C-alpha positions in Angstrom: -0.2 -55.4 169.1 -0.4 -53.3 166.1 2.4 -53.2 163.4 3.2 -49.6 163.9 3.7 -50.2 167.4 5.9 -53.2 167.0 8.1 -50.6 164.7 8.1 -47.9 167.4 9.5 -50.6 169.7 11.9 -51.8 167.7 13.2 -48.8 166.8 13.4 -47.7 170.6 15.2 -51.3 171.3 17.6 -50.3 168.7 18.5 -47.0 169.8 18.9 -48.0 173.7 21.5 -50.9 172.2 23.4 -48.3 170.1 23.5 -45.8 173.1 25.0 -48.8 175.2 27.8 -49.5 173.1 28.9 -46.0 171.9 30.8 -45.0 174.5 32.9 -48.2 175.5 33.2 -49.2 171.6 34.1 -45.6 170.6 36.7 -45.3 173.5 38.1 -48.8 172.5 38.9 -47.4 168.8 40.6 -44.8 170.2 42.6 -46.6 172.1 43.8 -48.8 169.5 44.4 -46.6 166.6 46.6 -44.2 169.5 48.3 -47.2 171.1 52.3 -46.9 170.7 52.5 -50.8 171.3 51.9 -53.5 168.6 50.2 -57.1 169.4 52.6 -60.4 168.9 50.4 -61.7 166.0 50.4 -57.9 164.5 54.2 -58.2 164.6 53.8 -61.4 163.0 51.7 -59.8 160.2 53.8 -56.8 159.6 57.1 -59.4 159.1 55.2 -61.2 156.4 53.9 -57.9 154.5 57.6 -56.3 154.8 55.9 -53.4 156.8 57.6 -50.7 159.2 54.4 -50.2 161.4 56.2 -47.4 163.6 57.2 -45.3 160.4 55.5 -42.2 159.8 53.5 -41.7 156.7 52.8 -38.4 155.0 49.9 -38.3 152.7 51.2 -39.8 149.3 52.8 -42.4 150.9 49.6 -43.3 153.2 47.6 -42.9 150.2 50.2 -45.3 147.9 49.6 -47.6 150.6 45.9 -47.6 150.5 46.2 -47.8 146.6 48.5 -50.6 146.5 47.1 -53.2 149.0 43.4 -52.5 147.3 45.1 -53.2 143.6 46.3 -56.5 144.9 43.1 -57.5 146.6 41.3 -56.8 143.3 43.7 -58.8 141.3 43.9 -61.8 143.9 40.0 -62.2 144.1 39.6 -61.7 140.3 42.1 -64.6 139.4 40.5 -66.4 142.5 37.0 -66.6 140.6 38.5 -67.0 137.4 40.1 -70.4 138.5 37.1 -71.4 141.0 36.4 -74.6 138.5 39.8 -76.3 139.3 39.6 -75.4 143.1 38.1 -78.1 145.6 34.9 -77.1 147.3 34.1 -75.6 144.3 30.5 -77.5 144.9 31.0 -77.8 141.0 30.4 -74.2 140.1 32.2 -73.4 136.6 34.3 -70.3 136.6 33.2 -66.9 136.5 33.1 -65.1 133.3 35.9 -62.4 132.8 33.6 -59.0 133.1 31.6 -60.6 136.2 35.0 -61.7 137.9 36.0 -58.1 137.3 32.8 -56.4 138.7 32.9 -58.6 142.1 36.6 -58.3 142.7 36.3 -54.3 142.4 33.1 -54.7 144.5 33.9 -56.4 147.5 37.4 -54.3 147.4 35.8 -51.1 147.2 33.2 -52.4 150.0 30.5 -51.9 147.8 29.4 -55.8 147.7 27.1 -55.3 144.6 26.2 -58.6 143.0 25.0 -59.5 140.0 25.0 -63.2 140.6 23.4 -65.2 142.9 25.9 -66.7 145.5 24.4 -70.2 146.2 24.3 -70.7 142.6 27.6 -69.3 141.7 30.4 -69.0 144.3 31.6 -72.1 145.8 32.9 -72.4 149.4 36.9 -71.0 148.7 35.9 -68.0 146.9 33.0 -67.1 149.5 35.4 -67.4 152.5 39.1 -67.1 151.1 37.8 -64.6 148.5 34.8 -62.4 149.6 34.7 -62.8 153.6 38.4 -61.2 153.8 37.3 -58.3 151.5 34.7 -57.8 153.9 36.7 -57.5 156.9 40.1 -55.4 154.9 38.0 -53.1 153.2 36.3 -52.0 155.9 39.5 -51.5 158.0 40.9 -49.6 155.2 37.8 -47.4 155.0 38.7 -47.0 159.0 42.1 -46.3 158.6 41.5 -43.1 156.1 39.1 -42.2 158.7 41.2 -41.9 161.2 43.9 -40.3 158.9 41.8 -37.1 158.7 40.8 -37.1 162.2 45.0 -37.3 162.9 44.9 -34.1 160.3 43.1 -31.8 162.4 45.0 -33.3 165.9 48.4 -32.9 164.5 50.2 -29.7 163.6 53.4 -28.8 161.5 54.3 -32.4 160.8 52.0 -33.4 158.1 52.3 -36.9 159.3 49.2 -39.0 159.5 50.4 -42.1 160.8 51.3 -45.3 159.4 48.6 -47.3 156.7 49.5 -51.0 157.6 49.9 -50.6 161.3 46.1 -48.7 160.9 44.9 -51.6 158.5 46.0 -54.1 160.6 44.8 -53.1 163.9 41.5 -52.1 163.1 41.3 -56.1 161.6 42.9 -57.6 164.8 41.5 -55.0 167.3 38.2 -54.1 166.1 36.7 -56.3 163.5 37.8 -59.5 164.1 36.7 -59.9 168.1 33.3 -58.3 167.4 32.9 -60.3 164.4 33.7 -63.7 166.6 31.3 -63.0 169.0 28.6 -61.8 166.6 28.8 -65.4 164.6 28.1 -67.3 168.0 25.2 -65.3 168.3 23.7 -65.8 165.0 24.5 -69.5 165.0 23.4 -69.8 168.6 20.0 -68.4 167.1 20.0 -70.8 163.6 22.0 -69.5 160.8 24.1 -71.8 159.2 27.7 -72.0 159.4 29.4 -75.4 157.7 30.6 -76.5 154.4 28.3 -79.1 153.2 27.6 -79.4 149.4 24.5 -79.3 147.4 21.0 -80.8 149.2 18.3 -81.7 147.0 15.3 -80.7 149.4 11.3 -81.2 149.0 8.7 -77.7 148.5 5.4 -77.6 150.4 3.7 -77.0 147.0 5.5 -80.3 145.6 8.5 -80.7 143.5 12.2 -80.3 144.9 14.9 -77.7 144.8 18.5 -77.8 145.2 20.1 -76.1 148.2 23.6 -75.7 149.9 24.9 -74.4 153.2 28.4 -72.8 153.6 30.0 -70.5 156.5 27.2 -68.5 156.4 27.1 -67.0 159.9 30.7 -65.5 160.0 30.6 -64.3 156.6 27.3 -62.7 157.6 28.4 -61.0 160.8 31.3 -59.0 159.0 28.9 -58.1 155.9 26.8 -55.9 158.4 29.3 -54.9 160.7 31.7 -53.8 158.1 29.2 -52.2 156.1 29.6 -54.4 153.4 26.4 -56.2 152.1 26.8 -59.0 149.9 24.7 -62.1 150.8 26.0 -65.6 151.0 22.5 -66.1 149.1 20.6 -64.3 146.5 18.0 -63.9 149.2 20.6 -61.9 151.1 19.2 -61.0 154.3 15.5 -62.3 153.8 17.2 -65.9 153.7 16.2 -67.7 156.6 19.8 -69.5 156.7 21.3 -65.8 156.8 18.7 -64.2 159.3 16.4 -66.6 161.1 14.1 -64.5 163.2 12.8 -61.1 164.3 15.7 -61.0 167.0 18.7 -61.6 164.5 17.0 -59.2 161.9 17.6 -56.6 165.0 20.8 -57.5 165.8 22.2 -57.2 162.4 21.0 -53.4 162.2 22.7 -52.9 165.3 25.8 -54.5 163.6 25.2 -52.2 160.7 25.3 -49.3 163.1 27.3 -49.8 165.8 30.8 -48.9 164.5 30.0 -45.5 162.1 27.9 -44.3 165.2 30.6 -44.8 167.7 33.7 -43.6 165.2 32.0 -40.1 166.2 33.2 -40.8 169.9 36.4 -41.9 168.5 36.8 -38.7 166.5 36.2 -36.9 169.6 38.5 -38.5 172.0 41.3 -38.3 169.1 40.8 -34.8 168.5 40.7 -33.9 172.5 37.1 -32.2 172.4 34.6 -35.4 173.1 31.8 -32.4 172.3 32.8 -32.2 168.7 31.9 -36.0 168.7 28.6 -35.4 170.1 27.9 -32.6 167.3 28.7 -35.1 164.5 26.9 -37.5 166.2 23.8 -35.5 166.5 23.7 -34.6 162.7 23.8 -38.1 162.0 21.5 -39.3 164.4 19.1 -36.5 163.3 19.3 -37.3 159.7 18.9 -41.4 160.3 15.9 -41.0 162.8 14.2 -38.4 160.2 15.0 -41.0 157.0 13.8 -43.9 159.3 10.3 -41.8 160.3 9.4 -40.9 156.6 10.3 -44.7 155.4 7.9 -45.9 158.2 5.0 -43.4 157.2 5.5 -44.0 153.5 5.2 -47.9 154.0 2.1 -47.8 156.6 0.0 -44.9 154.8 -1.7 -47.1 152.8 -4.8 -47.3 150.5 -7.1 -49.8 149.5 -8.9 -53.2 150.5 -6.2 -55.2 149.7 -3.3 -52.7 151.5 -5.6 -52.3 154.6 -6.0 -56.6 155.1 -2.4 -56.7 154.8 -1.7 -53.8 157.3 0.6 -52.1 155.2 2.1 -52.1 152.0 3.8 -56.1 151.8 4.3 -56.3 148.7 8.0 -57.6 148.6 8.3 -57.4 152.1 9.3 -60.8 154.3 6.2 -61.6 156.6 8.5 -62.9 159.6 9.7 -59.2 160.1 6.9 -57.0 159.1 6.9 -53.6 157.7 8.2 -51.7 160.6 11.7 -53.8 160.6 12.1 -53.9 157.0 11.8 -50.3 156.9 14.4 -49.8 160.0 16.4 -52.3 157.8 16.0 -50.4 154.7 17.2 -47.1 156.0 19.7 -48.4 157.9 21.5 -50.1 154.6 21.4 -46.9 152.6 22.2 -44.4 154.9 25.3 -46.8 155.6 27.5 -48.4 152.8 26.1 -51.5 153.4 23.7 -52.3 150.6 22.4 -55.9 152.6 18.4 -56.3 152.2 15.7 -58.0 154.2 13.1 -56.9 151.7 12.8 -55.8 148.0 13.5 -52.6 147.6 12.2 -52.4 144.0 8.6 -53.1 145.9 9.2 -50.4 148.1 6.1 -47.5 148.0 7.5 -44.8 145.1 8.7 -42.5 147.9 10.0 -45.3 150.0 12.2 -46.2 147.2 12.6 -42.4 146.9 14.0 -42.2 150.2 16.3 -44.9 149.7 17.9 -43.3 146.7 18.2 -40.0 148.9 19.9 -41.7 151.6 22.7 -43.3 149.6 23.0 -39.8 147.4 23.7 -38.2 150.7 27.0 -39.5 150.7 26.1 -42.5 153.2 26.9 -39.9 156.3 23.9 -40.8 158.5 26.1 -42.5 159.9 27.5 -43.7 156.5 29.8 -46.4 156.0 32.8 -48.0 158.3 35.1 -44.9 158.3 33.6 -43.7 155.1 30.5 -42.4 156.9 32.9 -40.1 159.2 35.4 -39.0 156.7 32.3 -37.8 154.6 30.9 -35.9 157.3 34.0 -34.3 158.5 34.3 -33.1 154.4 30.8 -31.6 154.9 31.4 -29.8 158.0 33.9 -28.3 156.3 31.9 -27.0 153.7 29.1 -26.1 156.4 32.1 -23.5 158.2 32.9 -22.4 154.7 29.5 -21.0 153.9 29.1 -19.7 157.7 32.3 -17.8 157.0 30.8 -16.3 153.9 27.7 -15.1 155.5 30.2 -13.1 158.5 33.1 -12.0 156.4 35.4 -14.3 158.4 38.0 -17.2 157.6 36.4 -20.0 158.1 37.9 -22.4 161.0 37.0 -25.9 161.9 38.6 -27.5 165.1 41.6 -24.9 165.2 42.4 -25.4 161.3 41.9 -22.5 158.9 40.0 -23.5 155.7 41.4 -22.1 152.9 41.6 -22.2 149.5 43.5 -25.4 148.9 41.3 -27.3 151.6 38.0 -26.0 150.2 39.0 -27.0 146.3 40.0 -30.7 147.8 36.6 -30.8 150.0 34.7 -29.5 146.9 36.4 -32.3 144.5 35.4 -34.4 147.2 31.7 -33.8 147.0 31.5 -33.7 143.2 32.8 -37.1 142.2 30.1 -39.4 143.1 27.5 -37.0 141.4 29.6 -37.2 138.3 29.8 -40.8 138.4 26.0 -41.4 139.4 24.6 -38.9 136.7 26.9 -39.6 133.8 26.8 -43.3 133.9 22.6 -43.4 134.5 22.5 -40.8 131.3 24.0 -42.6 129.2 22.5 -46.0 130.2 19.3 -44.7 129.2 20.1 -44.1 125.6 22.0 -47.1 125.1 19.8 -49.9 123.5 21.4 -52.8 125.2 21.5 -51.1 128.6 17.7 -49.9 128.3 16.3 -53.7 127.5 18.0 -54.8 131.0 14.9 -53.1 132.4 12.8 -56.2 133.1 9.6 -55.0 134.5 9.1 -51.6 133.2 6.3 -52.6 130.3 4.6 -54.2 133.5 4.6 -51.1 135.4 3.6 -49.5 132.7 5.7 -46.4 132.9 9.0 -45.6 131.9 10.0 -44.2 135.6 10.4 -46.6 137.9 12.6 -48.2 135.1 14.7 -45.3 134.9 14.9 -45.2 139.0 16.2 -49.0 138.7 19.3 -47.3 136.4 19.6 -44.5 138.9 19.5 -46.9 141.7 22.1 -49.2 140.3 24.7 -46.3 139.6 23.8 -44.4 143.0 24.7 -47.6 145.1 27.7 -48.6 143.0 29.4 -44.9 142.8 28.4 -44.8 146.6 30.0 -47.9 147.7 26.5 -49.0 149.1 25.5 -52.4 146.9 21.8 -53.1 147.3 19.4 -53.0 144.3 16.6 -52.2 143.1 16.6 -56.0 141.5 14.2 -55.4 138.4 17.4 -54.5 136.6 19.5 -57.5 134.9 22.9 -56.4 135.5 24.3 -59.4 134.6 25.3 -58.0 131.4 28.8 -56.8 129.7 27.9 -52.7 129.9 26.4 -53.0 133.3 28.9 -55.4 134.6 32.1 -52.9 133.0 30.3 -49.8 134.0 29.1 -50.3 137.5 32.7 -52.0 138.2 34.3 -48.8 137.3 31.8 -46.5 138.9 32.6 -48.5 142.5 36.3 -48.4 142.2 36.4 -44.7 141.3 34.0 -43.7 143.9 35.8 -45.6 146.6 39.3 -44.7 145.8 39.2 -40.9 143.9 37.2 -39.2 147.4 40.0 -41.1 149.3 42.7 -39.1 147.2 41.1 -35.9 148.3 40.5 -36.9 151.5 43.9 -37.9 152.2 45.5 -34.6 150.6 43.1 -32.7 152.7 44.2 -34.4 155.7 48.0 -33.9 154.9 47.3 -30.3 154.1 45.6 -29.5 157.9 48.5 -31.6 159.6 51.2 -28.9 158.2 49.5 -26.0 159.8 49.8 -24.6 163.0 46.9 -24.8 165.4 44.6 -21.1 165.7 43.6 -20.2 168.8 39.6 -19.3 169.7 38.4 -15.9 170.0 35.2 -14.4 170.2 34.4 -14.7 166.7 34.9 -18.5 166.3 32.0 -20.8 165.2 31.5 -23.1 168.1 31.2 -25.9 166.1 30.2 -28.2 169.3 27.3 -26.1 169.5 23.6 -27.0 168.4 23.5 -24.7 166.1 26.4 -25.8 163.6 24.8 -29.3 164.0 21.7 -27.7 162.5 23.6 -25.6 160.1 25.5 -29.0 158.9 22.2 -31.1 158.4 20.7 -28.2 156.0 24.3 -28.0 154.2 24.1 -31.8 153.5 20.4 -31.3 152.5 20.6 -28.5 150.2 23.6 -29.8 148.5 22.4 -33.4 147.7 18.9 -31.7 146.8 20.5 -29.2 144.2 22.7 -32.2 142.8 19.9 -34.7 142.5 16.8 -33.5 142.3 16.0 -33.2 138.8 17.0 -36.8 138.5 14.9 -37.6 141.6 11.7 -36.0 139.9 12.0 -37.9 136.8 12.4 -41.2 138.9 10.3 -41.9 142.2 8.9 -38.8 142.6 7.4 -39.0 138.7 6.1 -42.5 139.6 4.5 -41.3 143.2 2.5 -38.8 141.8 1.3 -40.6 138.7 
């Protein structure tokens, strides 16, 4: 079987699996967030944290809950890393330095999971499980809660109420993430992933000599890292490590876990607003972009020249031979079009245009299908921009789902889409003029040009500000400058957009629904889906094209 055919068959199997899960999972999440009842275990959690889960919250109170919970998470995870040297099961690892502890705490609480360290050489079992794995669950549940709050803004009228953050957080964790994660972990263990608390062992190498390796609760962390679109690997090699990702089946299974909730949330959105066709329109937009990027990536990596590349069948540099080019391309697009950041190949070794596709996928805002929760609310903000543009074309006040899109709503949406580019381009520009920051570009001289070095820096801040977490890995990011600035980019890129999303949700929830007329734009039709795709690509292109031209495009054309 040719590598191209194998890649196409894997993509077909993945689409079929996602289609099978779409309706039941989407309906289940709609029922979870609409349920008037609390499970017994949820009641215990509410008593422990002192929350009244039945109290409705307006957007300022909902936002305070998000920020307070996340701030507590950053502080707890920071302190846990700083005292690691005195904890049991630390495997003899020292406590983490202040700048790296801040970077890691910000990273995992912000659902980014950027790692400037090697997991198996720095983090003990307690930090990995009680710290990082826990944040994988609750940071994902926080994103889902904010998305549901925005959906309620469209669904409710003249109240301003968005539900209860604590109830949404707990339900998303207990009823959605934990059950799927348990099943997924069992599947990974059955396929060979590691799940233990073993110490460090010395093992022999094929070419002679020895190396040290350790186990850990890998399967349970691996499944939530993908399911919650987190991305932080137990090992430095991430999902290219056989302890995390044993074979081709688990590789495809992990891609499925990355995509299943973000796609299914469009069904949840349709159910909660009372019109499943609206969810299908958003799904179609996400699907067109995802499939288009996947096709471009596979073409970029399979279109090779020269005898060495032809003998290998494609551009195999940096690819895991167990998976091949097709599967690596699918994984790469899935992880950069969501906020996952997990990798089963070396992104810096992709072709120049392949690296550009990865960058562009994150620059879109990771909305196709995007992160767990963040992809949906990012796409809905883009939908508001699209209906505003359509309204300008016909001279009519824009409406979306029966709500007027006025000056306040457009200002909030505009602030949302400007935050991330400001962080990415600002930090990248400063890093390109500071000598210490430039010195972190380890392989620029070997590549013979500065374009790839610039791409490394641009990729780092794009990944951090968009809460992705993957890296080109040719950049030494474990320095005070990058640990601090990328940490700030992750926190600001995660929580500032949430401020505007929740303010937008509150504004919409206060409105009275507007009845449809003959002039109402039908946002469930293919025409609107096409307009939305165009809006996303044009806004991103105008914002980031100069930076892309200096990096991957310049490298690819040189």
